[in-house]
C-alpha positions as CSV (number, residue, x, y, z in Angstrom):
1,X,13.3,-8.4,19.9
2,X,14.6,-7.0,16.5
3,X,17.7,-5.0,16.0
4,X,18.5,-2.5,13.2
5,X,21.4,-1.0,11.3
6,X,21.3,2.7,10.6
7,X,22.4,4.2,7.5
8,X,22.7,7.8,6.2
9,X,23.2,8.5,2.6
10,X,23.0,11.9,2.4
11,X,19.2,12.7,2.1
12,X,18.2,16.0,3.6
13,X,14.7,17.0,4.8
14,X,12.5,19.0,2.0
15,X,13.6,22.7,3.0
16,X,16.6,22.1,4.5
17,X,19.6,24.4,4.0
18,X,22.7,22.0,2.7
19,X,25.0,24.1,4.3
20,X,23.2,24.1,7.5
21,X,22.8,20.4,7.7
22,X,26.1,19.6,6.5
23,X,27.3,21.5,9.2
24,X,25.0,20.1,12.0
25,X,25.4,16.2,10.8
26,X,29.4,17.3,11.1
27,X,28.9,18.1,14.8
28,X,26.9,15.1,15.4
29,X,29.8,13.3,14.7
30,X,32.5,15.8,16.1
31,X,34.2,16.0,12.7
32,X,35.4,18.7,10.6
33,X,33.0,20.1,7.7
34,X,35.7,18.8,5.2
35,X,35.5,15.2,7.0
36,X,31.7,15.1,6.3
37,X,32.1,15.0,2.7
38,X,32.3,11.1,2.9
39,X,29.0,11.4,4.7
40,X,27.2,13.4,1.8
41,X,28.5,11.3,-0.9
42,X,25.2,9.5,-1.7
43,X,26.3,6.1,-0.7
44,X,25.2,4.3,1.9
45,X,27.4,5.1,5.1
46,X,26.9,2.9,8.3
47,X,26.1,5.1,11.3
48,X,25.2,2.4,14.0
49,X,25.1,-1.5,13.8
50,X,23.0,-3.9,15.6
51,X,20.8,-0.9,17.3
52,X,17.7,-1.6,19.2
53,X,14.6,0.1,18.1
54,X,15.1,3.0,21.2
55,X,18.5,3.7,19.8
56,X,17.5,3.8,16.3
57,X,14.5,6.4,17.1
58,X,17.1,8.5,18.7
59,X,19.2,8.7,15.9
60,X,16.3,9.3,13.6
61,X,15.3,12.6,15.7
62,X,19.0,13.5,15.8
63,X,19.4,13.8,12.2
64,X,15.9,15.0,11.6
65,X,16.9,17.9,14.2
66,X,19.9,18.5,11.9
67,X,18.0,18.9,8.8
68,X,19.0,14.9,7.2
69,X,17.0,11.6,7.1
70,X,18.7,8.3,7.8
71,X,17.7,4.9,6.7
72,X,16.9,1.9,9.4
73,X,16.9,-1.5,8.1
74,X,16.7,-4.9,9.7
75,X,20.2,-5.9,11.4
76,X,22.1,-7.6,8.6
77,X,20.1,-6.6,5.7
78,X,22.0,-5.0,2.3
79,X,22.4,-1.4,3.3
80,X,19.7,0.9,1.4
81,X,20.2,2.1,-2.3
82,X,22.8,5.0,-2.9
83,X,20.8,8.2,-3.7
84,X,22.3,11.3,-5.5
85,X,24.8,13.7,-4.1
86,X,23.3,17.1,-2.3
87,X,24.3,18.6,-5.2
88,X,22.1,16.8,-7.7
89,X,19.2,18.4,-8.4
90,X,16.5,17.4,-6.1
91,X,13.8,15.1,-7.6
92,X,10.8,16.7,-7.9
93,X,7.7,15.7,-5.2
94,X,5.1,16.4,-7.4
95,X,4.1,16.0,-11.0
96,X,2.5,18.8,-12.6
97,X,-0.7,20.0,-11.5
98,X,-0.2,19.3,-8.1
99,X,-0.8,15.5,-8.3
100,X,1.2,13.1,-6.0
101,X,4.1,11.2,-8.1
102,X,3.9,7.3,-7.7
103,X,6.9,6.4,-6.4
104,X,8.0,2.3,-6.9
105,X,4.2,1.8,-7.6
106,X,3.2,3.5,-4.7
107,X,0.6,6.7,-4.8
108,X,-1.0,9.0,-2.2
109,X,-4.6,9.0,-1.9
110,X,-6.4,12.2,-1.8
111,X,-6.9,13.5,1.7
112,X,-10.2,12.3,3.3
113,X,-10.4,9.6,0.8
114,X,-11.6,6.2,1.8
115,X,-8.8,3.7,1.2
116,X,-10.2,0.5,2.9
117,X,-13.3,-0.6,0.8
118,X,-14.1,-3.6,3.2
119,X,-17.9,-3.5,3.9
120,X,-18.6,-2.4,7.8
121,X,-19.9,-5.5,9.8
122,X,-23.6,-5.2,10.7
123,X,-24.6,-3.5,13.8
124,X,-24.3,-5.9,16.9
125,X,-28.0,-7.0,17.8
126,X,-27.9,-6.5,21.9
127,X,-30.9,-7.0,23.8
128,X,-30.8,-4.3,26.6
129,X,-34.8,-4.2,27.3
130,X,-34.3,-6.1,30.6
131,X,-31.7,-3.3,31.9
132,X,-32.6,-0.3,34.3
133,X,-30.8,2.5,35.4
134,X,-30.9,3.9,38.9
135,X,-31.7,7.5,39.6
136,X,-28.5,9.7,40.0
137,X,-26.9,9.7,43.3
138,X,-29.1,6.6,44.8
139,X,-26.7,4.2,44.3
140,X,-23.8,3.2,46.9
141,X,-20.4,1.0,46.4
142,X,-21.2,-1.4,49.2
143,X,-22.0,-4.2,46.7
144,X,-18.4,-3.8,45.5
145,X,-16.7,-4.4,48.8
146,X,-14.9,-7.5,48.8
147,X,-14.3,-9.1,52.1
148,X,-10.9,-9.9,52.7
149,X,-9.6,-12.9,55.3
150,X,-6.9,-11.1,57.3
151,X,-3.4,-13.7,56.8
152,X,-2.4,-14.9,60.0
153,X,0.8,-13.6,61.7
154,X,3.7,-16.3,61.8
155,X,4.8,-17.3,64.8
156,X,8.3,-15.9,65.3
157,X,8.9,-16.5,69.1
158,X,11.9,-18.7,68.2
159,X,13.8,-15.7,66.6
160,X,16.6,-13.9,68.3
161,X,18.2,-10.6,67.9
162,X,22.1,-11.3,68.3
163,X,24.2,-8.3,69.2
164,X,28.1,-9.0,67.5
């Protein structure tokens, strides 16, 4: 079973209120909002080390509820790259004209686009001409009954109950 390290780099969900997210993240750690500045510095801060997949998922849900994003990497991996702080201007999510902007060589296909160009396999040629069906409500389950041989009861006549 693989374990993970959980990092927070100060990223917020799109449309999240930075002040509210800062308060909610500070509340997660039960620290003062001023102490949360270290968490929102843009540097990777390890939140949990060597967590299993369930625990990492719970951290992700807690931070999402607070309006923040975390990074989950395989345990022992280097920390994720730092990001600009929350006061830096956000990077545009889309280029002009509404097209998806490629991120690190990855781009999004338009909704409904076919992304797997592998040809479909030929349909299976199954001969069903020898099959027939009975009329509705005309069958029974008797042919499915499995006769079980009863297990013999062991001889326990040599056992005694002793009162202490």
